[in-house]
C-alpha positions in Angstrom: 1.6 -42.6 17.4 3.5 -45.6 16.2 4.3 -46.2 12.6 2.2 -49.4 12.4 -0.8 -47.7 14.1 -4.0 -47.8 12.1 -4.9 -44.7 10.1 -8.1 -43.1 8.9 -9.5 -44.3 5.6 -9.1 -41.7 2.8 -12.3 -42.6 0.9 -14.5 -39.5 0.6 -15.0 -38.0 -2.9 -16.2 -34.5 -3.8 -19.9 -35.4 -4.2 -20.0 -37.5 -1.0 -18.2 -34.8 1.0 -20.5 -32.1 -0.4 -23.6 -34.0 0.6 -22.0 -34.8 3.9 -21.4 -31.0 4.5 -24.9 -30.1 3.2 -26.4 -32.7 5.6 -24.3 -31.2 8.4 -25.6 -27.7 7.7 -29.2 -28.4 6.8 -29.4 -31.0 9.5 -31.9 -30.3 12.3 -31.2 -26.5 12.5 -33.9 -25.4 10.1 -36.2 -28.2 11.1 -36.1 -27.4 14.8 -35.3 -23.7 15.1 -37.4 -21.8 12.5 -40.2 -21.3 15.0 -37.8 -20.0 17.6 -36.3 -17.6 15.1 -39.8 -16.4 14.1 -40.5 -15.7 17.8 -37.7 -13.1 17.8 -37.8 -11.7 14.3 -41.5 -11.8 13.6 -42.3 -12.0 9.9 -38.8 -10.7 9.1 -37.3 -14.1 9.9 -36.0 -14.6 6.3 -33.7 -11.6 6.9 -32.4 -13.1 10.1 -31.4 -16.2 8.2 -29.9 -14.1 5.4 -27.8 -12.1 7.8 -26.5 -15.1 9.7 -25.7 -16.8 6.3 -23.6 -13.8 5.2 -21.7 -13.9 8.5 -21.1 -17.7 8.0 -20.0 -17.2 4.4 -17.0 -15.0 5.1 -15.7 -17.5 7.6 -16.4 -20.4 5.3 -14.0 -18.9 2.8 -11.4 -18.7 5.5 -11.9 -22.3 6.3 -11.4 -23.2 2.7 -8.0 -21.7 2.6 -6.9 -23.1 6.0 -8.1 -26.6 5.1 -6.1 -26.3 1.8 -3.0 -25.1 3.6 -3.1 -27.5 6.5 -5.0 -30.7 5.5 -4.9 -32.4 8.9 -7.8 -33.5 11.1 -7.2 -31.2 14.1 -9.1 -28.5 12.3 -9.5 -25.3 14.2 -7.1 -26.3 16.9 -4.4 -26.6 14.3 -5.3 -23.4 12.5 -5.3 -21.3 15.6 -2.0 -22.9 16.7 -0.4 -22.1 13.3 -1.7 -18.6 13.4 -1.0 -17.5 17.0 1.9 -19.9 17.6 0.4 -20.9 21.0 -0.1 -24.5 22.0 -2.2 -23.5 24.9 -4.6 -21.5 22.8 -4.6 -24.3 20.2 -5.6 -26.7 23.0 -8.3 -24.4 24.3 -9.8 -23.9 20.8 -9.7 -27.7 20.2 -11.7 -28.3 23.4 -14.2 -25.5 22.5 -14.8 -27.2 19.1 -15.3 -30.6 20.7 -17.7 -28.9 23.1 -19.7 -27.3 20.2 -20.0 -30.8 18.6 -21.2 -32.3 21.8 -23.6 -29.5 22.6 -24.9 -29.3 19.1 -25.5 -33.0 18.9 -27.3 -32.7 22.3 -29.4 -29.8 20.9 -30.5 -31.9 17.9 -31.3 -34.8 20.1 -33.6 -32.6 22.1 -35.4 -31.5 18.9 -35.9 -35.2 18.1 -38.6 -35.5 20.6 -40.9 -32.9 19.0 -41.1 -34.8 15.7 -41.2 -38.2 17.3 -44.2 -37.1 19.4 -46.3 -37.0 16.2 -46.0 -40.8 15.9 -45.0 -42.2 19.2 -45.6 -41.1 22.8 -42.3 -41.8 24.6 -40.7 -40.2 27.6 -38.2 -37.6 26.3 -35.2 -38.9 28.3 -35.7 -42.4 26.9 -36.1 -41.1 23.3 -32.9 -39.0 23.6 -30.9 -41.8 25.1 -31.9 -44.3 22.4 -31.1 -41.8 19.7 -27.6 -40.9 21.1 -26.7 -44.6 21.5 -27.8 -45.5 18.0 -25.9 -42.6 16.3 -22.9 -43.5 18.4 -22.9 -47.0 17.1 -23.2 -45.7 13.5 -20.3 -43.3 14.0 -18.1 -46.2 15.4 -19.0 -48.4 12.5 -16.9 -46.6 9.8 -16.6 -43.3 8.0 -17.5 -44.7 4.6 -20.7 -46.2 5.9 -21.5 -43.1 7.9 -20.9 -40.8 4.9 -23.0 -42.9 2.6 -25.9 -42.9 5.1 -25.5 -39.1 5.6 -25.6 -38.6 1.8 -28.8 -40.6 1.4 -30.4 -38.8 4.3 -29.3 -35.4 3.0 -31.1 -36.0 -0.3 -34.2 -36.8 1.8 -33.7 -33.6 3.9 -33.4 -31.3 0.9 -36.4 -32.9 -0.8 -38.3 -32.3 2.5 -37.4 -28.6 2.5 -38.5 -28.3 -1.2 -41.8 -30.0 -0.3 -42.3 -27.6 2.7 -41.8 -24.6 0.3 -44.3 -26.0 -2.2 -46.9 -27.0 0.5 -46.6 -23.7 2.3 -47.3 -21.8 -0.9 -50.6 -23.6 -1.2 -52.1 -22.0 2.0 -55.6 -20.7 1.2 -55.5 -17.7 3.6 -51.8 -16.7 3.8 -50.2 -13.8 5.6 -49.5 -10.7 3.5 -46.4 -11.4 1.4 -45.8 -7.6 1.1 -45.1 -7.5 4.8 -42.9 -10.7 4.7 -40.7 -9.2 1.9 -40.5 -5.7 3.3 -37.1 -4.6 4.6 -36.8 -4.5 8.4 -37.3 -1.1 9.9 -35.8 0.4 13.0 -38.4 -1.2 15.2 -37.6 -4.7 13.7 -33.8 -4.3 14.0 -33.2 -5.6 17.5 -35.4 -8.6 17.0 -33.8 -9.5 13.6 -30.3 -9.2 15.1 -31.2 -11.4 18.1 -32.9 -13.9 15.7 -29.8 -13.9 13.5 -27.7 -15.0 16.4 -30.1 -17.9 17.0 -30.4 -18.6 13.3 -26.7 -18.8 13.0 -26.9 -22.2 14.6 -28.6 -23.5 11.5 -25.5 -22.7 9.4 -23.1 -24.4 11.8 -21.7 -27.5 10.0 -19.5 -26.3 7.2 -16.6 -26.0 9.7 -17.2 -29.6 10.7 -16.2 -30.7 7.2 -12.5 -29.8 7.7 -12.1 -32.3 10.4 -12.7 -35.1 7.9 -9.8 -33.8 5.7 -7.6 -36.9 6.4 -10.5 -39.0 5.0 -10.9 -37.0 1.8 -9.4 -37.7 -1.7 -7.4 -34.8 -3.1 -8.2 -32.7 0.0 -6.6 -29.4 -1.2 -9.0 -29.2 -4.1 -12.0 -31.2 -2.8 -12.5 -29.5 0.6 -12.9 -25.9 -0.6 -15.3 -26.9 -3.4 -17.4 -28.9 -1.1 -17.6 -26.3 1.6 -18.6 -23.5 -0.8 -21.2 -25.6 -2.6 -22.8 -26.8 0.7 -23.1 -23.4 2.3 -24.5 -21.8 -0.9 -27.2 -24.4 -1.3 -28.1 -24.3 2.4 -28.5 -20.5 2.4 -30.9 -20.6 -0.6 -33.0 -23.3 1.1 -33.1 -21.5 4.4 -34.3 -18.2 3.0 -36.9 -19.9 0.9 -38.2 -21.9 3.9 -38.2 -18.8 6.1 -40.2 -16.8 3.5 -42.8 -19.5 3.2 -43.0 -20.0 7.0 -43.9 -16.3 7.5 -46.3 -16.5 4.6 -48.1 -19.7 5.6 -48.6 -19.3 9.4 -49.3 -16.5 11.9 -46.1 -15.8 13.7 -47.4 -16.6 17.1 -48.5 -20.1 15.9 -45.2 -20.7 14.2 -43.2 -19.6 17.2 -45.1 -22.0 19.6 -44.8 -25.1 17.4 -42.4 -27.9 18.4 -42.5 -29.2 14.9 -42.7 -26.0 12.8 -42.2 -27.4 9.3 -44.9 -30.0 9.9 -47.2 -27.2 10.9 -46.4 -25.3 7.7 -47.3 -28.4 5.6 -50.5 -28.9 7.5 -51.5 -25.3 7.0 -51.1 -25.9 3.3 -53.8 -28.6 3.6 -51.5 -31.7 3.5 -50.7 -34.4 6.0 -47.8 -33.6 8.3 -46.7 -37.2 8.4 -44.2 -37.1 5.6 -42.4 -34.0 6.7 -42.5 -35.3 10.3 -40.6 -38.4 9.1 -38.2 -36.2 7.2 -37.7 -34.1 10.3 -36.9 -37.2 12.4 -34.4 -38.3 9.8 -32.9 -34.8 9.7 -32.5 -34.8 13.4 -30.7 -38.2 13.4 -28.5 -37.1 10.6 -27.6 -33.8 12.2 -26.7 -35.4 15.5 -24.6 -38.1 13.8 -22.4 -35.6 11.8 -21.8 -33.5 14.9 -20.8 -36.5 16.9 -18.4 -37.6 14.2 -16.9 -34.2 14.0 -16.2 -34.0 17.8 -14.6 -37.4 17.8 -12.3 -36.5 14.8 -11.2 -33.3 16.5 -10.2 -35.3 19.6 -8.4 -37.7 17.3 -6.6 -34.9 15.5 -5.6 -33.2 18.7 -4.1 -36.4 20.0 -2.1 -36.8 16.8 -0.8 -33.2 17.2 0.2 -33.9 20.8 -2.3 -31.4 22.3 -4.2 -34.0 24.3 -3.5 -37.5 25.7 -2.3 -39.9 23.0 -4.9 -42.7 23.7 -7.7 -40.4 22.3 -5.9 -40.9 19.0 -6.4 -44.7 19.0 -7.9 -46.0 15.7 -9.5 -49.4 15.6 -7.8 -51.4 12.8 -11.1 -53.1 11.8 -13.4 -50.1 11.6 -10.7 -47.5 11.0 -12.5 -45.1 13.3 -11.3 -43.4 16.6 -13.3 -45.6 19.0 -12.1 -44.1 22.3 -12.8 -40.6 21.1 -16.2 -41.6 19.8 -17.2 -43.3 23.0 -16.2 -40.2 25.0 -18.2 -38.0 22.7 -21.3 -40.2 22.9 -21.2 -40.1 26.7 -20.8 -36.3 26.9 -23.6 -35.8 24.3 -26.0 -37.9 26.4 -25.2 -35.9 29.5 -25.8 -32.5 27.9 -28.9 -33.7 26.0 -30.5 -34.8 29.3 -29.4 -31.8 31.2 -30.1 -28.6 29.2 -33.2 -27.4 27.2 -33.2 -26.8 23.4 -32.9 -23.0 23.3 -30.1 -22.9 25.8 -28.1 -25.6 24.0 -28.6 -23.8 20.6 -27.5 -20.4 22.0 -24.5 -21.9 23.8 -23.4 -23.6 20.6 -23.7 -20.4 18.5 -21.8 -18.4 21.2 -18.9 -20.9 21.3 -18.7 -21.3 17.5 -18.6 -17.5 17.0 -15.7 -17.2 19.4 -13.9 -20.0 17.5 -14.7 -18.3 14.2 -13.2 -15.0 15.4 -9.9 -16.8 16.4 -9.8 -18.8 13.2 -10.2 -15.7 11.0 -7.5 -13.8 12.9 -5.3 -16.8 12.8 -5.6 -16.9 9.0 -4.7 -13.2 8.8 -1.5 -13.9 10.8 -0.6 -16.9 8.7 -1.0 -14.9 5.5 1.1 -12.1 6.8 3.9 -14.5 7.7 3.9 -16.9 4.7 1.8 -15.3 1.9 0.2 -17.6 -0.7 1.6 -21.0 -1.7 1.3 -22.8 -5.0 -1.5 -25.3 -5.2 -3.7 -24.0 -2.4 -7.0 -22.3 -2.3 -6.4 -18.7 -1.3 -8.6 -15.7 -0.4 -7.9 -12.0 -0.2 -6.8 -10.8 3.3 -10.0 -8.7 3.7 -12.1 -11.9 3.8 -10.8 -13.2 7.2 -10.7 -9.6 8.5 -14.4 -9.1 7.7 -15.2 -12.7 8.9 -13.6 -11.8 12.3 -15.4 -8.5 12.6 -18.8 -10.0 11.7 -18.4 -12.9 14.1 -17.3 -10.6 16.9 -20.2 -8.2 16.1 -22.8 -11.0 16.3 -21.3 -12.0 19.6 -21.6 -8.5 21.0 -25.2 -8.2 19.8 -26.1 -11.1 22.1 -24.1 -9.8 25.0 -25.4 -6.2 24.8 -29.0 -6.6 23.9 
């Protein structure tokens, strides 16, 4: 890129980035998928969320170090390239990450129709198209505006989950809590493992944060703190919601619901309208941050010379990568109209786990060659080793069972 080319706007502080990350993680995953997870894990769905959260946490620590070592927007493509020394593998991983952003945004756009149907009857293709075009316009507007919007929406999302936990606890004839809290036995194990694979989708998002690193103030310090805070809060929220979900509703009813959190609130004797609105907002928020992530990866790859340079064009007025954003919007719309929700979610989880394995191994290789450097966030070598093994294990569970 030329010297006088426009650059990204370094404007995100620690609180804003943390809320952005929390919004990315909390997003639509828990709002859309808790019923699907219950269909696999039964009343042990909280353990599925806990297991997938542990898998995600190890890799989150690896991302913290890599973002601190290499604070550039190409994210995973850059990390794998630095670790393995292969431009071809770096390019492949970059495109896989873009694909996850596109497919994840499409997944969330599909979930949008379930909550919208509580208020408005609209053909699903029309609702999905309108949503994708609206969030595309917001993403193109500017990162500061997008981040402020995401922050406000995240506060609403978290409040909504707290409300669900409270409302679900008010159920007059609940399911036995003793069964909900009991450790999974051998008969439950397969279902919990398969459910953990699907629940893992709900933790996807912390890795998206690193692709905003060129728009963050003091990135070597800010990024690790924001990632760890966001994933810790989201894990606590998910386990609490999963416990209440299994407590408040029969599993069959929960698994069949297209708006599961609204069903939990209604079971507690309250109107589902508020949580349905929150669910709609969460869906929009989740789709927005995934779309922004994918466009930033394309931008970062262009800057690193991995893809064509015109994808790195930044509009001087909006200071956003407009070409990359437009391409991401178009791809999201195609996937959202083409594939069903469960297929999209499983595909996203599968690709992300592949990328997580490569990123963790890449960090091991980087640490072996260069060791620790002053001023960076560093983790012990066993952390990326365990992260790689857990990510690979969860992949194998899906392939074998």
